N, C-alpha and C positions, 0 to 999 in steps of 0.2 A: 406700719412699722418701718423704721429706717435702720439700716445696718451699714457699718463701715469697718474696714480693716485698718488697724494701726500697723504701719510698716516702719522698719528701720532701714535706711539706705546705707548699707555697709560699703558700697561702692556705687558709682553712678549707674552701673548696669546690674546691680544686685540689691534687691529689696527682700528683707526677711520679714515675714508676717509675725507680729508680736501678739496681737489679740484682737478681739471683736468688741466694738462699741455698738450698743443697740439703744434706740429710743422707741418706746412703745406708744408714745403719745402722752404719757403721764410721767414716766420715770426712765432714767438711764441705767444701763448695766454695762459692765465691762468684764470680759473673761479672757484669760490668756489662751492663745492658740496652743494646742497640745504639742505640735511639732516644735514650737519655740521653747517649751519647757524642757524638751529633750535635746535642744541644740546648744552646744557650749557657748557659742558667741551670743546667741539670743538670751540664754540663761543669765549671763553676766549683766545684760541690760535689764532684765526683769528684776534683778536684785536692787536696782536703784529706782524703779518705778513704784508709785504709791498704791498699787492694787494688791489684793490678797492673792497669793500664789495658788492656793488650793480651792478657792471658792469664787463664785461670781460676786462682784461688788456692785451694790445698787445705790442710787442716789436720786432724789427728786430734782436736783439741779445738775447741770453739766459739770463733770468733774473738773477740779482746778487744773489738772494736767492739760486738759483740752481747752478750757476757757481762757487760759493765759495765751493761747495761740490765736485769739481773736483780737481785732483792733480795739483799742481803748475807746469806750463809749464817750469819753470826754474830748476826743479828737474833734477839731473843728469840722473836718470833712467826713465824720462818721456816717451821717445820713446820706451824703453823696456816695459813699462806698456801698451802702445798702441799695441805693437807687441804681448804681452801676450794674449790680448783679440781680436786680429785680426782686430783692428780698423785702418782704413786708413784715410788719409786726415784730421787728427786731429778733428774728428767729436765729438764735445762736448756732444751732446745728447746721442750718442752711449756710451760714457764713463760714463756718468751719469747713464744710465740704467744698465750697467753691474756691477756697484758698489752699486746700489740701492740708491745712493745719501746719504749714511749714514755718519754721523759725530760722533765723540765721545762726542761732546758737546751738542747734543740734541737728541730727539727721533723721528725725521722725517725720512721718507724713501720714495722712489719713485718706483713704479712698473708699467711696461708697460702693456697696454691693447692690447692683440693680437686678 
């Protein structure tokens, strides 16, 4: 089982935990962090995210919110990226975790819980 926390970087030195992404080997789940639901700043972010506020959300595929944080498979250097990180079998979760899911357009990032 792989688990990762979705954070929001409110400031360079301040990360707010938003929720937990879990992959059990067959399907993904996402659940909001209880403290985020009770935090005014985080609660505003939760309102724009595509997950159910009250329940765990499940999917057989990596959620679009996370998959859009991966390099496009049509990139010429896509396989070179996988090779650089030692990722085999096009493992989306592995790739998400090695790049922390960062995008230049927002302040979210993902960190694996080991």
